[in-house]
C-alpha positions in Angstrom: -9.5 22.1 -6.2 -13.2 21.5 -5.5 -14.1 21.3 -9.2 -11.4 18.6 -9.8 -12.5 16.8 -6.7 -16.2 16.8 -7.9 -15.4 15.4 -11.3 -12.4 13.1 -11.0 -11.2 10.4 -8.7 -7.9 8.5 -8.3 -8.7 5.1 -9.8 -5.4 3.3 -9.7 -1.6 3.7 -10.0 -0.3 1.8 -13.0 3.4 1.1 -13.6 4.8 -0.3 -16.9 7.9 -2.6 -16.5 10.3 -3.6 -19.3 10.8 -7.3 -18.6 14.0 -7.3 -20.6 15.8 -4.5 -18.8 14.2 -3.9 -15.4 16.5 -5.8 -13.1 19.7 -3.7 -13.7 17.6 -0.6 -12.9 16.3 -2.2 -9.7 19.9 -3.2 -8.7 21.5 0.1 -9.6 23.2 1.7 -6.6 22.4 5.4 -6.5 24.5 8.1 -4.8 23.6 9.0 -1.3 20.5 11.2 -1.3 19.4 10.0 -4.8 16.4 7.7 -4.9 16.0 4.6 -7.1 12.9 5.7 -9.0 12.4 2.2 -10.5 11.9 0.8 -6.9 9.7 3.7 -5.9 7.4 3.3 -9.0 7.0 -0.4 -8.3 6.3 0.3 -4.6 3.4 2.7 -5.5 1.7 0.6 -8.1 -1.7 -1.0 -7.9 -1.3 -2.5 -11.4 2.0 -3.5 -13.0 2.1 -4.0 -16.8 5.0 -6.4 -17.4 5.8 -5.7 -21.0 8.2 -7.3 -23.5 7.7 -10.8 -22.1 8.4 -12.1 -25.6 12.0 -11.0 -25.2 12.7 -13.1 -22.2 12.6 -16.8 -21.4 10.1 -18.2 -18.9 12.8 -18.6 -16.2 14.0 -15.0 -16.8 10.4 -13.8 -16.5 10.0 -15.6 -13.2 13.1 -13.9 -11.8 11.7 -10.5 -12.8 8.3 -11.3 -11.2 10.2 -12.4 -8.1 12.0 -9.1 -7.9 8.8 -7.2 -8.3 7.1 -9.2 -5.5 10.0 -8.4 -3.2 9.1 -4.7 -3.6 5.3 -5.0 -4.0 3.4 -8.2 -3.2 -0.1 -6.6 -3.6 -0.1 -5.2 -7.2 -1.8 -7.2 -10.0 0.9 -8.1 -12.6 -0.4 -8.1 -16.2 1.9 -9.8 -18.7 1.9 -8.1 -22.2 3.7 -7.8 -25.5 3.8 -4.3 -27.2 1.9 -3.0 -24.1 -1.3 -4.5 -25.5 -3.7 -4.8 -22.6 -7.5 -5.1 -22.0 -8.4 -1.6 -20.8 -11.0 -3.2 -18.5 -8.1 -4.5 -16.4 -6.5 -1.1 -15.8 -9.4 1.4 -16.0 -12.4 1.7 -13.7 -10.8 -0.8 -11.3 -11.4 1.4 -8.2 -8.1 0.4 -6.5 -8.7 3.2 -4.0 -12.3 2.2 -3.2 -11.8 0.8 0.3 -14.8 -1.5 0.1 -13.5 -3.0 -3.1 -10.0 -3.4 -1.6 -11.4 -5.5 1.2 -13.5 -7.6 -1.1 -10.6 -8.5 -3.5 -7.6 -8.4 -1.2 -8.4 -10.4 2.0 -4.7 -10.4 2.8 -4.0 -6.8 1.9 -2.5 -6.3 5.3 -0.3 -9.4 5.3 3.3 -8.4 5.1 4.8 -11.6 6.3 7.7 -12.6 4.1 8.0 -9.1 2.5 11.5 -7.9 1.8 12.3 -4.7 0.0 15.1 -4.6 -2.6 16.2 -1.1 -1.7 17.7 -1.2 1.8 16.2 2.2 2.6 12.7 0.9 1.6 10.9 -1.3 4.1 7.6 -2.2 5.4 6.6 -1.7 9.1 3.7 -3.8 10.3 2.2 -3.4 13.7 -0.5 -5.5 15.4 -2.0 -5.2 18.9 -5.4 -5.3 20.7 -7.1 -2.4 22.4 -9.6 0.3 21.5 -8.2 3.4 19.9 -9.1 7.0 20.6 -10.2 8.2 17.2 -9.3 11.8 17.8 -5.8 10.9 19.0 -5.4 8.5 16.1 -6.4 11.1 13.5 -4.0 13.7 15.1 -1.1 11.2 15.0 -1.8 10.1 11.4 -2.1 13.7 10.2 1.2 14.6 11.9 3.0 11.6 10.5 1.7 12.2 7.0 2.6 15.9 7.2 6.1 15.3 8.4 6.9 12.0 6.6 4.6 12.0 3.6 7.4 12.2 1.1 8.9 9.0 2.5 5.6 7.1 2.8 4.8 5.1 -0.3 1.7 3.3 0.9 -0.1 3.0 4.2 -3.1 0.8 5.2 -4.8 -0.5 8.3 -7.7 -2.1 10.0 -8.5 -0.4 13.3 -10.6 -1.0 16.4 -12.0 2.3 17.7 -13.1 2.4 21.3 -16.8 2.5 21.9 -17.7 1.5 18.3 -18.7 -1.9 16.8 -17.6 -0.5 13.4 -14.5 -1.9 11.8 -12.4 1.1 10.6 -10.1 0.8 7.6 -7.8 3.1 5.7 -5.2 3.2 3.0 -3.1 6.0 1.6 -0.4 7.0 -0.9 2.1 9.7 0.3 -0.1 12.4 1.9 -3.3 11.2 0.4 -5.3 9.0 2.8 -8.8 7.6 2.8 -10.4 6.4 6.0 -13.9 5.0 6.6 -15.7 2.3 8.5 -18.4 -0.4 8.3 -20.8 2.2 9.7 -20.4 4.0 6.4 -21.1 0.9 4.5 -17.5 0.1 3.8 -16.4 -3.4 4.7 -18.0 -5.3 7.5 -18.5 -4.7 11.3 -16.6 -6.7 13.9 -18.0 -10.2 14.4 -19.3 -11.0 17.9 -16.6 -13.5 18.7 -13.8 -11.8 16.8 -10.7 -10.4 18.5 -10.6 -6.7 17.7 -7.0 -6.4 16.6 -5.5 -3.2 15.3 -3.3 -3.8 12.3 -1.3 -1.1 10.6 1.2 -1.3 7.7 3.5 1.4 6.3 5.6 0.9 3.2 8.2 3.6 2.7 11.7 4.9 3.1 13.8 5.1 6.3 10.8 4.2 8.5 11.4 4.1 12.3 9.6 1.0 13.4 10.1 1.7 17.2 8.8 5.3 16.9 5.8 4.3 14.8 4.9 1.4 17.2 5.2 3.7 20.2 3.1 6.5 18.7 0.5 4.1 17.5 0.1 2.4 20.8 -0.1 5.9 22.5 -3.5 6.3 20.7 -5.1 3.6 22.9 -8.1 5.0 24.7 -7.5 5.4 28.4 
C-alpha cells in the first residue's frame, strides 16, 4: 500500500516477557508441526521488555536473561516492573535503519557462541572472500525469501560486491528485507587495507546450512 508506505515505517519489534513464568513456556514441547510461539517472538525482537522482575530473585532473573540470550543475543533487554518503561527506549529507535544498526551494533553479525533453545531454530553464519555478482545475489535472496520466508526470522549481512568499493549491508525479517550500501550514505566504504569478506547470517527454523552456503558462494562473480 503506497499510502501506508509513505506515512509509516517499521521502527522496531518489541516483545514483552514475564520474568516469573517465561521459562516453562520456552521449554514447552509442542506437537510436531506446532511452533513454540514464545521462542519465535523472542527471536524476532529488537527490544525485549523483561517485566515482573520484582517477582523473581536476582539469580532467577539471570537464568531468564541467559535463556533469552540463547535465543536472541542482539536485542536490548529492558528490565521493568508493571511494564513501566521510558518510551524513548522503545519508540523512535530506528532498529531497521541500517546505518544506525551499524553504528550501535558493531558485532551485529557475530553469532559465535549462539545456541538456540528450540532445536528446530538455529543460526547459519557464512563467511568467505570474493566479489559477488549483485544481480545473482538479488535473485538468490529473492528466491530464498519467497520460498522460505515463513521460516526465516531474521537475516543480515555485510557483502563485497564485485567492481564496487562500496560496502553493502542488509537485514530482514521474514520476507521484509532492506539492502543498501555506503554509496547510499549507509555505513562506511571498504578500507584500503581491509579484507573484503562476505558475512551472511540467517536465524530461522529448519535451515539447511549446506544449501545456503552452496547457493551463496554460487553468487561469486566469474
